[in-house]
C-alpha positions as CSV (number, residue, x, y, z in Angstrom):
1,M,-15.5,29.6,15.0
2,N,-18.4,29.1,17.4
3,Q,-17.5,27.0,20.4
4,R,-20.0,25.1,22.4
5,P,-19.4,24.6,26.1
6,A,-18.5,21.0,27.0
7,S,-21.5,19.5,28.8
8,P,-21.1,16.4,31.1
9,R,-22.9,14.4,28.4
10,R,-20.4,15.5,25.7
11,R,-17.5,14.6,28.0
12,L,-19.0,11.2,28.6
13,L,-19.5,10.5,25.0
14,W,-15.9,11.5,24.2
15,R,-15.0,8.2,25.7
16,A,-17.1,6.5,23.1
17,S,-15.4,8.3,20.2
18,P,-13.3,6.3,17.7
19,F,-10.0,8.1,18.7
20,A,-10.4,7.2,22.4
21,S,-11.2,3.5,21.7
22,I,-8.5,3.0,19.1
23,V,-5.6,5.0,20.7
24,A,-6.3,4.1,24.3
25,L,-6.9,0.4,23.8
26,V,-5.5,-0.7,20.5
27,A,-2.4,1.3,19.7
28,P,-0.3,0.1,22.7
29,A,-0.9,-3.5,21.7
30,A,-0.4,-2.8,18.1
31,A,2.9,-1.2,18.8
32,Q,4.3,-4.5,19.8
33,V,3.5,-6.1,16.4
34,V,6.2,-6.0,13.7
35,A,4.6,-5.5,10.3
36,P,6.3,-6.3,7.0
37,A,8.5,-3.6,5.8
38,P,6.8,-1.4,3.1
39,T,8.0,-2.1,-0.4
40,T,6.1,0.5,-2.4
41,T,5.2,4.1,-1.9
42,Q,1.4,4.4,-1.3
43,V,0.4,7.9,-2.1
44,P,-3.3,8.3,-2.0
45,A,-4.8,9.1,-5.4
46,S,-6.2,12.5,-6.0
47,P,-10.0,12.5,-5.8
48,V,-11.8,12.3,-9.1
49,P,-14.7,14.8,-9.0
50,P,-18.0,12.9,-9.6
51,A,-20.5,14.2,-12.1
52,P,-22.0,17.6,-11.2
53,V,-25.2,17.4,-9.2
54,P,-28.0,19.1,-11.1
55,V,-30.2,21.7,-9.4
56,I,-33.4,19.9,-9.0
57,P,-36.5,22.0,-8.1
58,V,-37.7,21.0,-4.7
59,P,-41.5,21.1,-4.4
60,P,-42.7,23.5,-1.6
61,V,-43.5,21.9,1.7
62,A,-45.9,23.5,4.1
63,P,-43.9,24.9,7.0
64,S,-44.6,23.6,10.5
65,V,-44.8,27.1,11.8
66,P,-44.8,30.5,9.9
67,L,-41.4,31.7,8.7
68,P,-40.2,34.4,11.1
69,T,-39.3,37.9,9.9
70,L,-35.8,39.0,10.8
71,S,-34.9,42.5,12.0
72,A,-32.1,44.3,10.2
73,A,-29.7,43.5,13.1
74,Q,-30.7,39.9,13.0
75,R,-30.1,39.7,9.3
76,Q,-26.6,41.0,9.7
77,Q,-25.8,38.7,12.6
78,L,-27.3,35.6,11.0
79,A,-25.4,36.2,7.7
80,T,-22.1,36.3,9.6
81,L,-23.0,33.4,11.8
82,I,-23.8,31.1,8.9
83,A,-20.7,32.1,6.9
84,D,-18.5,31.3,9.9
85,D,-20.3,28.1,10.8
86,E,-20.2,26.6,7.3
87,L,-16.4,26.7,7.5
88,A,-16.2,25.6,11.1
89,Q,-18.5,22.6,10.5
90,G,-16.7,21.5,7.4
91,L,-19.6,22.2,4.9
92,R,-17.3,24.4,2.8
93,L,-13.6,25.0,2.4
94,T,-14.0,28.6,1.2
95,R,-16.1,31.3,2.8
96,R,-19.5,32.1,1.4
97,T,-20.0,35.8,0.3
98,D,-23.6,36.0,-0.9
99,L,-25.4,35.9,2.4
100,D,-25.3,39.7,3.0
101,S,-27.2,40.3,-0.3
102,L,-30.2,38.0,0.6
103,D,-33.5,39.4,1.7
104,S,-35.1,38.3,4.9
105,E,-37.0,35.3,3.6
106,A,-34.1,34.0,1.5
107,L,-31.8,34.3,4.5
108,V,-34.3,32.5,6.7
109,R,-34.4,29.6,4.2
110,A,-30.6,29.6,4.0
111,A,-30.5,29.4,7.8
112,L,-32.9,26.4,7.8
113,D,-30.9,24.7,5.1
114,H,-27.7,25.2,7.1
115,A,-29.4,23.8,10.2
116,R,-30.4,20.6,8.4
117,A,-26.9,20.2,7.0
118,V,-25.2,20.6,10.4
119,H,-27.7,18.5,12.3
120,A,-28.6,15.7,9.9
121,G,-26.1,15.9,7.0
122,R,-25.7,17.8,3.8
123,L,-26.3,14.9,1.5
124,M,-29.6,14.2,-0.3
125,P,-31.0,10.7,-0.4
126,E,-29.8,10.1,-4.0
127,D,-26.2,10.9,-2.9
128,F,-26.0,7.9,-0.7
129,Q,-24.3,4.7,-1.9
130,K,-26.1,1.5,-1.2
131,D,-23.4,0.3,1.2
132,W,-23.6,3.6,3.2
133,G,-26.3,1.9,5.2
134,V,-26.6,4.5,7.9
135,R,-29.2,7.2,7.3
136,P,-29.7,10.4,9.3
137,P,-33.0,10.8,11.2
138,A,-35.6,13.4,9.9
139,Y,-35.2,16.8,11.3
140,D,-37.3,20.0,11.1
141,P,-35.3,23.1,12.3
142,L,-38.1,25.6,11.8
143,P,-39.8,25.5,15.3
144,S,-36.5,26.0,17.2
145,F,-35.3,28.6,14.7
146,A,-38.6,30.6,15.0
147,D,-38.2,30.5,18.8
148,A,-34.6,31.7,18.6
149,V,-35.6,34.6,16.4
150,S,-38.5,35.6,18.7
151,R,-36.1,35.6,21.7
152,D,-33.1,37.0,19.8
153,R,-30.9,33.9,20.6
154,L,-29.6,33.1,17.1
155,S,-26.1,32.4,18.3
156,S,-27.2,29.9,21.0
157,W,-29.5,28.2,18.4
158,L,-26.6,27.8,16.0
159,R,-24.4,26.2,18.7
160,S,-27.2,23.7,19.5
161,L,-27.3,22.2,16.0
162,P,-24.3,19.8,15.7
163,P,-24.5,16.2,16.7
164,P,-24.3,15.7,20.5
165,Y,-21.0,13.8,20.4
166,Q,-17.6,14.9,21.7
167,G,-16.0,13.0,18.9
168,Y,-17.6,15.4,16.5
169,D,-16.6,18.4,18.5
170,T,-12.9,17.3,18.6
171,L,-12.9,16.9,14.8
172,V,-14.3,20.4,14.4
173,A,-11.4,21.7,16.5
174,G,-9.0,19.5,14.4
175,L,-10.4,21.0,11.2
176,A,-9.7,24.5,12.6
177,R,-6.1,23.5,13.2
178,Y,-5.6,22.2,9.6
179,R,-7.3,25.3,8.2
180,A,-4.8,27.4,10.1
181,I,-1.9,25.3,8.7
182,A,-3.4,25.7,5.2
183,G,-3.7,29.4,5.7
184,K,0.1,29.6,6.3
185,G,0.9,27.7,3.2
186,G,0.5,24.1,4.3
187,W,3.6,21.9,4.0
188,G,6.0,20.9,1.3
189,M,6.7,17.4,0.0
190,L,9.4,15.3,1.6
191,A,11.6,13.3,-0.8
192,A,14.3,11.8,1.5
193,T,14.0,9.1,4.2
194,P,16.6,10.0,6.8
195,A,17.5,7.4,9.4
196,F,18.3,7.6,13.1
197,G,21.6,9.2,13.8
198,S,21.8,11.0,10.4
199,R,22.3,14.8,10.1
200,G,21.6,17.5,7.5
201,A,18.9,19.5,5.6
202,D,16.7,16.4,5.1
203,V,16.5,15.9,8.9
204,A,15.7,19.6,9.4
205,R,12.8,19.4,6.9
206,L,11.4,16.3,8.6
207,R,11.5,18.1,11.9
208,E,9.6,21.1,10.5
209,R,7.0,18.8,8.9
210,L,6.3,16.8,12.0
211,A,6.0,19.9,14.2
212,L,3.2,21.2,12.1
213,E,0.9,18.4,13.3
214,D,2.6,17.5,16.6
215,P,3.2,20.2,19.2
216,Q,5.5,17.8,21.1
217,S,7.8,17.5,18.1
218,P,11.0,19.6,18.3
219,P,10.6,22.0,15.3
220,S,14.3,22.8,14.6
221,G,17.6,21.0,14.4
222,D,19.4,18.9,11.8
223,T,20.1,15.7,13.9
224,F,18.0,12.6,13.9
225,D,18.1,12.1,17.6
226,A,16.0,10.3,20.2
227,A,13.4,13.1,20.4
228,L,12.9,13.0,16.6
229,L,12.7,9.2,16.7
230,E,9.8,9.5,19.2
231,A,8.1,12.2,17.1
232,V,8.3,9.8,14.0
233,R,6.7,7.0,16.1
234,R,3.9,9.3,17.3
235,A,3.2,10.2,13.7
236,Q,3.2,6.6,12.6
237,R,0.6,5.8,15.3
238,R,-1.6,8.7,14.2
239,Y,-1.5,7.3,10.7
240,G,-2.1,3.7,11.7
241,L,1.4,2.6,10.6
242,N,4.0,0.3,12.2
243,P,5.5,2.7,14.9
244,A,9.1,1.4,14.3
245,G,10.6,4.9,13.9
246,Q,11.9,4.2,10.4
247,V,10.9,6.8,7.8
248,G,10.0,4.4,5.0
249,A,7.8,4.7,2.0
250,Q,4.5,4.4,3.8
251,T,5.5,7.0,6.4
252,L,6.7,9.4,3.7
253,A,3.5,8.9,1.7
254,A,1.4,9.7,4.8
255,L,3.4,12.9,5.5
256,N,3.1,14.0,1.9
257,V,-0.7,13.9,1.8
258,P,-1.6,17.6,1.1
259,V,-3.2,19.6,3.9
260,E,-6.2,20.3,1.7
261,R,-6.8,16.6,1.3
262,R,-6.6,16.1,5.1
263,M,-9.2,18.8,5.5
264,R,-11.5,17.1,3.1
265,Q,-10.9,13.8,5.0
266,I,-12.1,15.5,8.1
267,M,-15.1,17.0,6.3
268,A,-16.1,13.5,5.2
269,N,-15.9,12.1,8.7
270,L,-17.9,15.1,10.2
271,E,-20.6,14.3,7.7
272,R,-20.7,10.7,8.8
273,W,-21.1,11.8,12.4
274,R,-24.3,13.7,11.4
275,W,-25.9,10.5,10.1
276,L,-25.8,8.8,13.5
277,P,-28.9,8.7,15.8
278,P,-29.2,11.4,18.5
279,E,-27.8,8.9,21.0
280,L,-25.7,5.7,20.7
281,D,-26.8,2.8,22.8
282,K,-24.6,2.7,25.9
283,K,-24.0,-1.1,25.5
284,R,-22.8,-1.7,22.0
285,V,-20.3,-3.3,19.7
286,Q,-18.6,-0.8,17.5
287,V,-16.4,-1.6,14.5
288,N,-14.2,1.0,12.8
289,I,-14.1,-0.5,9.3
290,A,-11.2,1.6,8.0
291,A,-9.0,0.9,11.0
292,A,-10.2,-2.8,11.3
293,V,-10.8,-2.5,15.1
294,L,-13.7,-3.7,17.2
295,T,-14.5,-2.1,20.6
296,V,-17.2,-3.1,23.0
297,F,-18.8,-0.4,25.2
298,E,-20.8,-0.7,28.4
299,G,-22.3,2.4,29.9
300,D,-20.3,4.4,27.2
301,E,-17.1,2.9,28.6
302,P,-14.8,0.7,26.5
303,V,-14.5,-2.7,28.1
304,M,-13.0,-4.8,25.3
305,S,-11.1,-4.1,22.1
306,M,-9.6,-6.3,19.5
307,R,-8.2,-6.3,16.0
308,A,-10.5,-7.2,13.2
309,V,-10.2,-8.0,9.5
310,T,-12.7,-6.1,7.3
311,G,-13.6,-6.0,3.6
312,R,-11.0,-5.5,1.0
313,P,-11.6,-2.8,-1.7
314,G,-14.1,-4.3,-4.1
315,N,-15.7,-6.3,-1.2
316,E,-16.4,-3.4,1.1
317,T,-17.8,-3.9,4.5
318,P,-20.9,-1.7,4.6
319,M,-21.8,0.9,7.2
320,L,-24.8,-0.1,9.2
321,I,-26.6,-0.2,12.5
322,S,-28.3,-3.4,13.8
323,K,-28.5,-5.7,16.9
324,I,-26.7,-8.9,17.5
325,N,-29.4,-11.3,18.5
326,S,-27.7,-14.7,18.4
327,I,-24.4,-16.5,18.2
328,V,-23.9,-19.6,16.1
329,L,-21.4,-22.0,17.6
330,N,-19.5,-24.3,15.2
331,P,-21.2,-22.6,12.2
332,P,-21.1,-24.2,8.7
333,W,-20.3,-21.7,5.9
334,N,-23.0,-21.3,3.3
335,V,-20.8,-19.9,0.5
336,P,-22.1,-16.8,-1.3
337,T,-22.7,-17.5,-5.0
338,S,-20.2,-14.8,-6.0
339,I,-17.3,-16.4,-4.0
340,A,-18.2,-19.9,-5.2
341,T,-18.3,-18.7,-8.8
342,K,-15.1,-16.5,-8.8
343,E,-12.9,-18.6,-6.4
344,L,-14.0,-22.1,-5.4
345,W,-15.4,-23.6,-8.6
346,P,-12.3,-22.6,-10.5
347,K,-10.1,-24.2,-7.8
348,E,-12.1,-27.4,-8.1
349,K,-11.6,-27.4,-11.9
350,A,-7.9,-26.7,-11.6
351,S,-7.5,-29.4,-8.9
352,P,-10.3,-32.0,-8.9
353,G,-11.2,-33.0,-5.3
354,Y,-10.3,-29.6,-3.9
355,L,-13.8,-29.0,-2.6
356,K,-14.0,-32.4,-0.8
357,R,-10.6,-32.0,0.7
358,N,-11.6,-28.7,2.2
359,G,-14.9,-29.8,3.7
360,F,-17.2,-28.5,1.1
361,R,-20.4,-30.3,-0.1
362,V,-22.4,-29.5,-3.1
363,I,-26.1,-28.9,-2.4
364,D,-28.7,-29.0,-5.1
365,T,-30.9,-25.9,-4.9
366,G,-33.8,-27.7,-6.6
367,N,-34.0,-25.4,-9.6
368,G,-31.1,-26.8,-11.5
369,G,-28.5,-24.7,-9.6
370,K,-26.0,-25.7,-7.0
371,R,-24.5,-24.1,-3.9
372,L,-21.6,-24.9,-1.7
373,Q,-21.6,-25.4,2.1
374,Q,-18.4,-25.9,4.1
375,S,-18.8,-28.1,7.2
376,S,-18.3,-26.7,10.6
377,E,-15.1,-28.8,11.1
378,K,-13.3,-26.8,8.4
379,S,-15.5,-23.7,8.2
380,A,-13.9,-20.5,7.2
381,L,-16.2,-18.9,9.9
382,G,-14.2,-20.7,12.6
383,R,-16.2,-21.6,15.8
384,Y,-18.3,-18.4,16.3
385,K,-20.6,-16.5,14.1
386,F,-22.4,-13.4,15.4
387,D,-25.7,-12.8,13.6
388,F,-27.5,-9.5,13.2
389,P,-30.2,-8.6,10.6
390,N,-29.1,-6.5,7.7
391,D,-29.5,-6.0,4.0
392,F,-25.9,-6.9,3.1
393,A,-25.6,-10.5,4.4
394,V,-22.6,-9.6,6.6
395,Y,-21.8,-10.7,10.1
396,L,-19.0,-10.9,12.6
397,H,-17.2,-14.3,12.8
398,D,-14.2,-16.3,13.9
399,T,-11.6,-17.5,11.4
400,P,-9.0,-20.3,11.4
401,A,-6.6,-17.9,9.5
402,R,-5.0,-16.1,12.4
403,S,-2.0,-14.6,10.7
404,G,-4.0,-11.6,9.3
405,F,-4.4,-10.1,12.7
406,S,-0.7,-9.3,13.0
407,R,-0.7,-7.0,10.1
408,F,-1.4,-3.2,10.2
409,D,-3.3,-3.4,6.9
410,R,-6.2,-5.7,7.8
411,L,-8.6,-5.2,4.9
412,S,-8.8,-8.6,3.2
413,S,-12.2,-10.2,3.8
414,H,-15.1,-10.5,1.4
415,G,-17.1,-8.0,3.5
416,C,-17.8,-9.7,6.8
417,V,-15.8,-8.8,9.9
418,R,-13.3,-11.4,11.2
419,L,-12.5,-11.2,14.9
420,E,-9.2,-11.7,16.7
421,K,-10.8,-12.8,20.0
422,P,-14.3,-14.2,19.1
423,A,-14.5,-16.5,22.2
424,D,-14.1,-13.5,24.5
425,L,-16.7,-11.6,22.7
426,A,-19.1,-14.6,22.8
427,R,-18.8,-14.9,26.5
428,L,-19.4,-11.2,27.0
429,M,-22.4,-11.2,24.7
430,L,-24.0,-14.2,26.4
431,R,-23.1,-13.0,30.0
432,D,-26.8,-12.1,30.7
433,T,-28.2,-15.4,29.1
434,P,-28.4,-17.8,32.1
435,E,-28.4,-21.0,29.9
436,W,-25.1,-20.0,28.3
437,P,-22.4,-19.7,31.0
438,P,-18.8,-19.9,29.8
439,E,-18.4,-23.6,30.6
440,T,-21.5,-24.4,28.4
441,I,-20.1,-22.3,25.6
442,D,-16.8,-24.1,25.8
443,S,-18.2,-27.6,26.0
444,T,-20.6,-26.9,23.0
445,V,-17.7,-25.6,20.9
446,A,-15.6,-28.6,21.9
447,A,-18.4,-31.0,20.9
448,G,-18.3,-29.6,17.4
449,K,-22.1,-29.6,16.9
450,T,-23.7,-26.6,15.3
451,V,-25.9,-24.8,17.8
452,R,-27.5,-21.3,17.8
453,A,-27.3,-19.5,21.1
454,A,-30.1,-16.9,21.3
455,M,-29.1,-13.9,23.4
456,A,-31.4,-12.9,26.2
457,S,-30.6,-9.2,25.6
458,P,-29.6,-8.3,22.0
459,V,-26.7,-5.9,21.8
460,S,-26.5,-3.0,19.3
461,V,-23.8,-3.2,16.7
462,Y,-22.4,-0.3,14.7
463,L,-20.3,-0.8,11.6
464,L,-18.8,2.6,10.9
465,Y,-16.2,4.1,8.6
466,W,-13.8,6.4,10.5
467,T,-10.7,7.6,8.7
468,A,-10.2,10.8,10.9
469,F,-10.6,11.1,14.6
470,A,-9.3,13.7,17.1
471,S,-8.1,13.8,20.7
472,P,-9.6,16.4,23.1
473,S,-6.7,18.7,22.2
474,G,-7.8,18.6,18.5
475,Q,-4.8,16.5,17.3
476,V,-6.1,14.3,14.5
477,G,-5.3,10.7,13.8
478,F,-5.8,9.5,10.2
479,R,-6.3,6.2,8.4
480,E,-6.0,5.6,4.7
481,D,-9.3,5.8,2.8
482,P,-9.2,2.2,1.4
483,Y,-12.7,2.4,-0.2
484,S,-12.2,6.0,-1.6
485,W,-15.3,7.0,0.2
486,D,-13.8,10.2,1.7
487,A,-13.1,12.0,-1.5
488,R,-16.5,11.1,-2.9
489,L,-18.3,12.2,0.2
490,A,-16.4,15.5,0.7
491,A,-17.0,16.4,-3.0
492,S,-20.7,15.7,-2.6
493,V,-20.8,17.9,0.5
494,E,-19.1,20.7,-1.3
495,R,-21.3,20.3,-4.4
496,R,-24.5,20.3,-2.4
497,S,-23.4,23.4,-0.5
498,A,-22.8,25.1,-3.9
499,V,-26.2,24.0,-5.1
500,Q,-27.9,25.6,-2.1
501,V,-26.2,28.9,-2.9
502,Q,-27.9,28.9,-6.3
503,V,-31.2,27.9,-4.7
504,A,-31.0,30.6,-2.1
505,A,-30.2,33.3,-4.7
506,R,-33.4,32.7,-6.6
């Protein structure tokens, strides 16, 4: 595996990675929350392979510079470099064997294709779902590749390709760890749920399993002692579970996810890193949809973190990048037609007067239709709504329903992001707007009148879907894949890589 030296910029951007923000700021607080005991075993479903991607002829595009000619030594070196790097960067799970047989021009085209995949993603435009609203920037690798060939610096060129984020680099290191585990046979399935103080073969198997992912876990012994209890808690934190130390159904399900599926989960998250712009705004609001966590960064340093509630499966919160430009104080709720049709109108029919009792009024749309609006006094949006332009009609908002934030599974909204501490976020977002000091915000909210507070300096917002993130040591934390996006994305990456083998062989 090709390793890149850690630059100061990469070390700085590590602090902005999902693992740093979630583990350093959220996990300690979350550890104090007691979640309901699991009642069912939640084993992730095996990925269903999507339909095969056809090999579509790509019309020739005039190269930006002439294709370089490789020497015999460069051909041999480049074939080895690409084969190694495809595995290291999570573009394939098995090593490619056809590169040595390609002629110079075909190998050059394979190298350019590999560069695009590593730098800007393997997927083609038609592979993206609508709610994967983050798209990679255009990238032409030919000029830098031609320069590397002329100066015989192919290895350095290859190391320069991946996204410039330490969070990406740590996942690459994590993938290498899991590939090594898979090479030794992976891990077996655990069936028992031993408790603290118990002894026997089931405890010994639990120790062996935990030690594969956690170097701090004692690998041998048949007693469930204090050291093993702490190892179980660390594993539960890595999986986003209640770190109570009890090996229940959810913990067992997480430990029994096969290593190959964990590798594909890492592959999917590496691909998402490649879709990001070359640099994230240093001042930004960042939401991890899968973990339901919001973090605010200033100068690439996390300055605020809070729990969130994100979209339930079927009402997915989309991935997107935008800018928060205003905050609505005491917002009314203009109910989406889908929610009104599926939920509210049936409630009114079952219990006449329901809408009036809950602050809804019926508004005539003027074309024979009707829509619902909930007054600010009873609004499901609470007292704060953070607006940013997007094609999905989603936003960040307050909520009067506070109980959802105490849960570890916090995917229950219709797609918008509910916030645990919206007042704190509003004060931070309006800090540079002179006409909105904290006391003015508070008095306006207390008055109950709907007011839009325009921000003097809009702040970038990133809604991203991270289900795997690694520490600097390469230890990976996982979350469940509630939207089943990981399996679909990893399968698309593998299929596209296979298609490129066919194209290069022509």
